[in-house]
C-alpha positions as CSV (number, residue, x, y, z in Angstrom):
1,M,-22.3,27.1,-32.4
2,P,-25.2,27.7,-29.9
3,R,-24.0,28.8,-26.5
4,I,-25.6,25.8,-24.7
5,L,-23.6,23.4,-26.9
6,V,-20.4,25.3,-26.0
7,I,-21.2,25.0,-22.3
8,I,-21.9,21.3,-22.6
9,L,-18.7,20.8,-24.5
10,L,-16.6,22.6,-21.9
11,L,-18.3,20.7,-19.1
12,S,-17.7,17.4,-20.8
13,Q,-14.0,18.3,-21.3
14,F,-13.7,19.2,-17.6
15,T,-15.4,16.0,-16.5
16,L,-13.0,14.0,-18.8
17,A,-10.0,15.7,-17.3
18,R,-11.3,15.0,-13.7
19,A,-11.9,11.4,-14.6
20,T,-8.1,10.8,-15.2
21,V,-7.4,11.8,-11.5
22,P,-7.0,8.6,-9.4
23,D,-9.7,7.8,-7.0
24,H,-8.1,7.9,-3.5
25,H,-10.9,6.0,-1.8
26,I,-8.7,3.0,-1.0
27,W,-6.3,5.1,0.9
28,S,-9.1,7.1,2.5
29,N,-10.7,3.8,3.8
30,L,-7.4,2.6,5.2
31,L,-6.9,5.9,7.1
32,Q,-10.5,6.0,8.4
33,D,-10.0,2.4,9.7
34,H,-6.6,2.7,11.2
35,V,-5.9,6.4,12.2
36,I,-7.0,7.2,15.7
37,L,-7.6,10.8,16.6
38,A,-6.2,12.0,19.9
39,D,-5.9,15.2,22.0
40,G,-9.2,16.5,20.9
41,G,-8.5,16.0,17.3
42,H,-5.2,17.9,17.3
43,S,-3.0,14.8,16.8
44,S,-3.4,11.2,15.8
45,T,-1.7,7.8,16.1
46,V,-1.7,4.8,13.7
47,D,-2.9,1.3,14.4
48,Y,0.0,-0.3,12.5
49,R,-1.2,-3.8,13.4
50,G,-4.5,-3.2,11.7
51,M,-2.8,-1.5,8.8
52,Q,-0.6,-4.5,8.4
53,A,-3.6,-6.8,8.2
54,D,-4.9,-4.6,5.3
55,R,-1.5,-4.3,3.7
56,Q,-2.7,-5.7,0.4
57,Q,-5.0,-2.8,0.1
58,L,-2.1,-0.4,0.6
59,V,-0.1,-2.3,-2.1
60,R,-3.1,-2.0,-4.4
61,Y,-3.4,1.7,-3.8
62,L,0.3,2.4,-4.4
63,A,0.2,0.3,-7.6
64,Q,-2.8,2.5,-8.7
65,L,-0.7,5.6,-8.2
66,A,2.2,4.0,-10.1
67,E,0.0,3.6,-13.2
68,V,-0.2,7.4,-13.7
69,D,2.1,8.6,-16.4
70,R,3.8,12.0,-16.2
71,N,1.9,13.5,-19.1
72,T,-1.4,12.7,-17.5
73,F,-0.2,14.2,-14.2
74,D,1.0,17.4,-15.9
75,G,-2.5,17.9,-17.3
76,W,-4.2,18.0,-13.9
77,E,-5.2,21.0,-11.9
78,E,-2.5,22.0,-9.4
79,A,-4.6,21.0,-6.4
80,D,-5.0,17.5,-7.8
81,Q,-1.3,17.2,-8.4
82,L,-0.5,18.3,-4.9
83,A,-3.1,16.0,-3.3
84,F,-1.7,13.1,-5.3
85,L,1.9,13.7,-4.2
86,I,1.0,14.2,-0.5
87,N,-1.0,10.9,-0.6
88,A,1.8,9.1,-2.3
89,Y,4.3,10.3,0.3
90,N,2.1,9.3,3.3
91,A,1.1,6.0,1.9
92,A,4.7,5.1,1.0
93,T,5.8,6.1,4.5
94,I,3.3,3.6,6.0
95,Q,4.5,1.0,3.6
96,L,8.1,1.6,4.6
97,V,7.2,1.3,8.3
98,L,5.2,-1.9,7.8
99,A,8.2,-3.6,6.2
100,E,10.0,-3.4,9.5
101,Y,7.0,-3.5,11.9
102,P,6.7,-4.5,14.8
103,G,10.4,-4.4,15.5
104,L,10.7,-0.7,15.1
105,D,10.8,2.1,17.7
106,S,11.4,4.9,15.2
107,I,11.4,5.4,11.5
108,R,15.0,6.5,11.9
109,D,15.9,3.0,12.9
110,I,15.4,1.9,9.2
111,G,18.8,1.5,7.5
112,W,22.3,2.1,8.7
113,L,23.1,5.7,7.6
114,P,21.5,8.9,8.9
115,G,18.5,9.8,6.7
116,A,18.4,6.3,5.2
117,P,14.6,5.9,5.2
118,W,14.1,9.1,3.2
119,R,16.9,8.3,0.7
120,R,15.8,4.8,-0.2
121,E,14.4,4.8,-3.8
122,F,11.3,2.5,-3.4
123,V,8.3,4.6,-4.4
124,A,7.1,3.8,-8.0
125,L,5.9,6.9,-9.8
126,F,6.0,8.1,-13.4
127,G,7.9,5.1,-14.6
128,R,10.8,5.1,-12.1
129,R,11.5,4.8,-8.4
130,Y,11.8,7.8,-6.1
131,S,12.8,8.3,-2.5
132,L,10.7,10.1,0.0
133,D,13.1,13.0,-0.1
134,E,12.7,13.3,-3.8
135,I,9.0,13.5,-3.5
136,E,9.0,16.0,-0.7
137,H,11.8,18.2,-1.7
138,G,12.2,17.6,-5.4
139,M,8.5,17.7,-6.2
140,I,6.3,19.1,-3.5
141,R,8.5,21.9,-2.0
142,R,10.1,22.7,-5.3
143,D,7.0,23.0,-7.4
144,F,4.4,24.3,-5.0
145,N,4.6,27.5,-2.9
146,E,2.5,26.0,-0.2
147,P,4.0,26.0,3.3
148,R,1.0,24.1,4.8
149,I,2.3,20.9,3.2
150,H,4.5,20.6,6.3
151,F,1.3,19.9,8.3
152,A,0.1,17.3,5.7
153,V,3.1,15.1,4.9
154,N,3.7,12.7,7.7
155,C,7.0,11.1,8.8
156,A,5.4,8.4,11.1
157,S,6.7,10.1,14.2
158,V,5.1,11.5,17.4
159,G,6.6,15.0,16.8
160,C,5.3,15.2,13.3
161,P,2.0,16.9,12.5
162,M,-0.8,14.4,12.6
163,L,-1.5,11.9,9.8
164,R,-4.9,13.0,8.5
165,E,-7.8,10.5,8.9
166,E,-8.7,10.7,5.2
167,A,-7.0,11.1,1.9
168,Y,-6.3,14.5,0.4
169,T,-8.3,15.4,-2.7
170,G,-8.0,18.3,-5.2
171,E,-11.6,19.4,-4.6
172,R,-11.1,19.8,-0.9
173,L,-7.4,20.5,-0.6
174,E,-7.6,24.1,0.5
175,Q,-10.1,23.2,3.3
176,Q,-8.0,20.1,4.4
177,L,-4.7,22.0,4.5
178,E,-6.2,24.9,6.4
179,Q,-7.6,22.5,9.0
180,Q,-4.3,20.7,9.3
181,A,-2.5,24.0,10.0
182,R,-4.9,24.9,12.7
183,R,-4.9,21.5,14.2
184,F,-1.1,21.5,14.5
185,L,-0.8,25.0,15.8
186,S,-3.5,24.3,18.4
187,D,-1.5,21.3,19.7
188,R,0.1,22.6,22.9
189,S,2.5,19.7,23.1
190,R,4.1,21.0,19.9
191,N,3.4,24.7,19.7
192,R,2.5,27.1,22.5
193,A,2.8,30.7,23.7
194,T,4.4,31.3,27.1
195,P,5.2,34.4,29.1
196,G,8.8,34.0,27.8
197,G,7.8,33.8,24.1
198,L,6.8,31.2,21.6
199,R,7.8,27.5,21.9
200,L,7.4,26.0,18.5
201,S,8.0,22.7,16.7
202,P,11.4,22.5,15.0
203,I,9.6,22.2,11.7
204,F,9.4,26.0,11.7
205,E,13.1,26.2,12.1
206,W,14.0,23.5,9.5
207,Y,11.7,25.0,6.9
208,R,11.6,28.6,7.9
209,D,12.2,29.9,4.4
210,D,9.0,28.0,3.2
211,F,6.9,30.1,5.5
212,S,8.4,33.4,4.4
213,R,8.7,33.3,0.6
214,G,5.5,35.0,-0.4
215,W,2.7,32.7,0.3
216,R,-0.3,35.0,1.0
217,G,2.2,37.8,0.8
218,H,4.2,36.7,3.9
219,S,7.8,37.6,4.0
220,S,8.6,36.2,7.4
221,L,7.7,33.3,9.7
222,G,6.1,35.8,12.1
223,E,3.7,37.0,9.5
224,F,2.7,33.4,8.8
225,L,2.1,32.7,12.5
226,L,0.0,35.9,12.9
227,D,-2.5,34.4,10.5
228,Y,-2.9,31.6,13.1
229,R,-2.7,33.7,16.3
230,E,-6.0,32.3,17.5
231,A,-4.9,28.7,17.0
232,L,-1.7,29.5,18.8
233,G,-3.6,31.1,21.6
234,L,-1.9,34.5,21.4
235,S,-3.1,37.4,23.5
236,A,-3.4,40.8,21.9
237,A,-0.2,41.8,23.5
238,Q,1.6,38.7,22.3
239,A,0.4,39.2,18.8
240,A,1.6,42.8,18.9
241,A,5.0,41.6,20.1
242,L,5.2,39.0,17.3
243,R,4.2,41.7,14.7
244,A,6.9,43.9,16.0
245,N,9.4,41.1,15.9
246,E,9.9,41.3,19.6
247,M,8.9,37.8,20.7
248,D,11.5,35.2,21.4
249,I,11.1,31.9,19.7
250,I,12.5,28.7,21.1
251,Y,12.3,25.5,19.1
252,L,11.3,22.4,21.0
253,E,12.9,19.0,20.7
254,Y,11.5,16.7,18.0
255,D,10.0,13.4,19.2
256,W,11.1,10.7,16.7
257,R,9.3,7.9,18.4
258,L,7.0,5.9,16.1
259,N,3.4,7.3,16.1
260,D,2.1,3.8,17.0
261,N,-1.2,3.6,18.7
262,N,-0.3,0.2,20.1
263,R,2.6,1.7,22.1
264,R,0.8,5.0,23.1
């Protein structure tokens, strides 16, 4: 077979595989319309009233995700899979909040038992219903060695890394995750260096192992943080202390208030 025909065949197969990946433009449009950047782009809030007015579009998007079968998903590139799951988690979280809005001060107010919002099986994917915990811990964290997902999945709380103002896509996932990491670590209300050491979001305490299990060769949280020393604002001396494991780390209190722009 002539080489040009082989190239055309391979390109057509790649295009066909890409065509099976959902178009996330509905979700992207909702985020662009109702996510408000704050603090110089390091954090964001959500216009839940506006999102509620466009709720049918959210329902449509989640229904689109529910149509994807497991075999199709398994045939995608890893970046497309991860973008799909992050978007599903974030969109479902918004749906959960809207079901209780406006009578809600925190996502933790949903349900009676501790952790109830994340254990409710309401997200339709792959022919069954999953909880948010199952998506985050049983799919995303289990199947992908990617600690920056903690800056991408959003729990609708002030203390959480910002909800991004666009959908994640496989083609741009690396760029998007890297920007999210730098945005969060540059947010001085959540992460900062002081003369007494580092003051960090409790996310780094809760998921410490995710930051030290080999991503980019890192074997400790300190090694991960050193990659982002400029975002953290570390001086040369502070970076050296962190590298030598001589910098104290204190974890800040998590702010569980709803990330609602209408109550900011």
